[in-house]
N, C-alpha and C positions, 0 to 999 in steps of 0.2 A: 504494500500500500504506500501511496505517497501522501504528503501533507499530514503526517502523524502529529499528535499533540506534543507540545514541549514538555508537559508534565505527564505523570502517569496516574490517572484517576483510578480509584478503587471501584470496580463495577461488580454488582451482584447480578448474576444471570438468573432470570426467572424461567424455570423449566415448566412449561405448560402441561396440563394433564394429557392432552391429545398427543403432544410431542413425546412425552414419557412413554405412553402406552403404545403408540402406533408408528412413530417416526423419530427415534432418538438421533438419527443423523442430522436433523435440523439443529439440535442442541450442540452437537460437535461442530457443525458449520458455524453457528453463531459464536461459539467459544473461539474458534480459529480467527474469525473476523475481528473480534474484540481484542484478542491478544496481538494479532498483527498490527492493530491500530495503536498499540502501546499501552493498553489497559492492564491493570493488575486485576485478574479475574477471580471471583469467588462464586461458588454455587452452594448456598447454605442448605444443609441437609434438613433443617427444620421447616423449610417452606412447604406450603400446601397449595391446593387449588385456590384460585383467587376468590372464589365464592360466587362467581357470576351466575351459574345455573340456579342456585338458591335465590339469589337476588332477583333474577328475572322471573322466577316463579312465585315471588311474594314471601319467601321464607327468609325474612330479614334477620332473624335470630341466628340461623345457621350461617348466613352470609357474614354477619358480624364476627362470629367465632372464628371463621376462616380468615377473615380480613385481619383480625388481631394477630394471628400467627404470621401472616405475611409481613405485616408492618414491623413486628418484633424482629423477624429474621433479617430484614433488609435495612433497618435503621442505621446500622453501622457503616453502610457503604455510601460512597459519594453519589452513586447512581444505581438505579434499578433498571435493567434493560431486558426486554423480552422479544422474541421473534413472533409477535402476535399483536395486531392492533386491537383485537377483541379483549384479550386479558389486560393489556396495558390501558385500554379505554376504561375498563372497570376500575382499575387501581387509581387512575388519574382523575376520572370524572365522578365515579360513584362512591368511592370510599368516604370522601368528606360528607356526602349526603347521608350515608349510612350512620355516621356518628354525629349528626347535627345536634342531637340533644345531649351529647356527652362531651364536655369541653376538653377534658384531658385527651381522650382518644380522637376527638376531632382535630386537635392541634397536631397530634402525631400522624394522623391520616393525611392531613394537608401537607405536612413536611415530606412524607414519603411520596405523595402524589406529585409534588413539585419537582422531584428528581427522578421520576419514572418516565421511560422513553421506549417507544417501539424501536426495534433494531436499526432499520434503515434511516429513520429519522435521527437517531442518536449519532450514527456515523456521519451523516451529512450536516445536520443542523447544529449539533453540539461539537463534534470533533473536527468538522470541516473537511472530511474525507471527500476527495473528488474522483478517485480512481482506485480500483482494486486490481491485483495481479491474478487474473483468472481467464480461462478460455472455455468456450462452449461452441461446438460446431453444430449450428442449427438455426432454424427460423422459429421465433417464439412470439407469443402474444401474452399480454398481462391482464390479469383480473384484479380489479380494485375491490377489496372487501368493504362491506358497509361500515363496519365498526372502525376500521383504520381510516377510511376516507372521511366519513362524516364526523366521527368522534375525535380524531387526532390530526386530520389534515394530511394524511399520507397519500400522496399522489405523485409528485415529481421526484421525491427522494429515491425510490427504488429504480425509477427509470434513468435518473442521472447516473447511478452506479452501474446499471446494466449496460449503459451506453459505452462504458469502457471495457466491457468483457470482449476479449479478442475472439473473433469468429462468429459472434452472436448478431443476428439480424432481428430487430424487434419491430413487429407490425401491430399497430393498434387495431383492436376489434371494435365493431360497433357496440355501443352501450356497455363499454367496459366498466362503467360505474354502477350498472344495474345489478341488483341482488342475484345470487346464484341459486336461491331457493333453499339454502340450508337453514339459516336463521335459528340455530340452536334447536330448541324444542319445536320450532315451527314445522320443520320437516316431518316430525313425528305426529303432530296434531293435524296437519293438513297435507298428507302425502300426495294427493292428486294435484294440488296447486303447486307444490314443491317440484314435482316432476315436470310440469309444464314450464316452470321458470327455468329449471336447469336445462331442459331441451332447447329453449330459446337461446340460452347462453352458449350451448354447444354448437348450435347453428352458426352463431357469430364467430366462434373459434374456428370452425371449419372454413368459413368464408375467407379468412385471412390466408389460408394455405399454410399456416404454421404447423410444425411437427411437434411443438412443445408449448404447454401452458405453464406460466409462472405466476405465482401469487405470494402474498405475505401472511395469509391466515390458513392454518392447516385444516380447520373445519370446512372452509369453502373448498379447498383443494381436494379433500377426501370426498366431499359430496360430488364435485364435478368429475373426479377421477372414477368414482364408482359408476356413475352413469356412462362415462366414456367406455369403460370396460364392458358394461352390459350391452351396449350397442355395437361392440366390436371395433371401436375407433382405435387407430394406431397412435393417436396423439399421446405423448408422454406428459407427465405432470411433475413439476419440482417446485419446492419452496425457494423463494428468492435467495435465502441465505445459502442454500446448497449450491446454487449457480454462482453466486459471488465468491464463495469459498473454493470453487473448483472441485466440488464433491458430487459429481453427477455420473460417476462411472458405474454405479450400481443401478438397480431397478428404480423406475420412477414410482411415485405414490400410486398405490393400487396395482402395481405390477409384480408384487412379491410372491404371488401364489405359485406353488409348485417348485 
């Protein structure tokens, strides 16, 4: 990487639930990117789910209990960084709301929220990284997740970094900012609507002629990859961190069967 910071910030890596369970390579890729950028990296073992599923379902007591564990685990770091707009949006935007009636925990939540960043935004907006040392031979298109785009303003940052990946051609799809149909529990409660939305998304992906889909939220990518697999599409799916770290030699998301 070029333009690395002059100091070495202590960064706590937030390991999302989906990443832990289904795609640990995203975590290794994020760690590589942060260490290459000059960060002193930590991965606190006491961290838990950010609490978003409970919060979105109205179970604020469970969400607060999980949030307290996350806040406690990451207070010692200069920054909390995660490869997910969804989880980071919860920590940055929702934690202070969860503790609005508890001054002590509200202050602690606001302090952690203020230093929490989605991975590509942290690299570009905080560290000033303009280019990574990576290569990818293919034509890709990018999906903007709802949480990252609308909650955190993640749009240009991943594209700026991908523009420097040697061999990668990025083609924008129509409606890249439109939901993929995942929406957390939405796809479970409204499966027919979810399938229609993801089919529209896949139509836009295919229209670009891209052989690869890239995105920044694993929930979206698993949803799209699952549908691509079921219809027999050859399009591969990778998290943006994997592409930027040069870790795409293995199977794409959803291609690990057999």
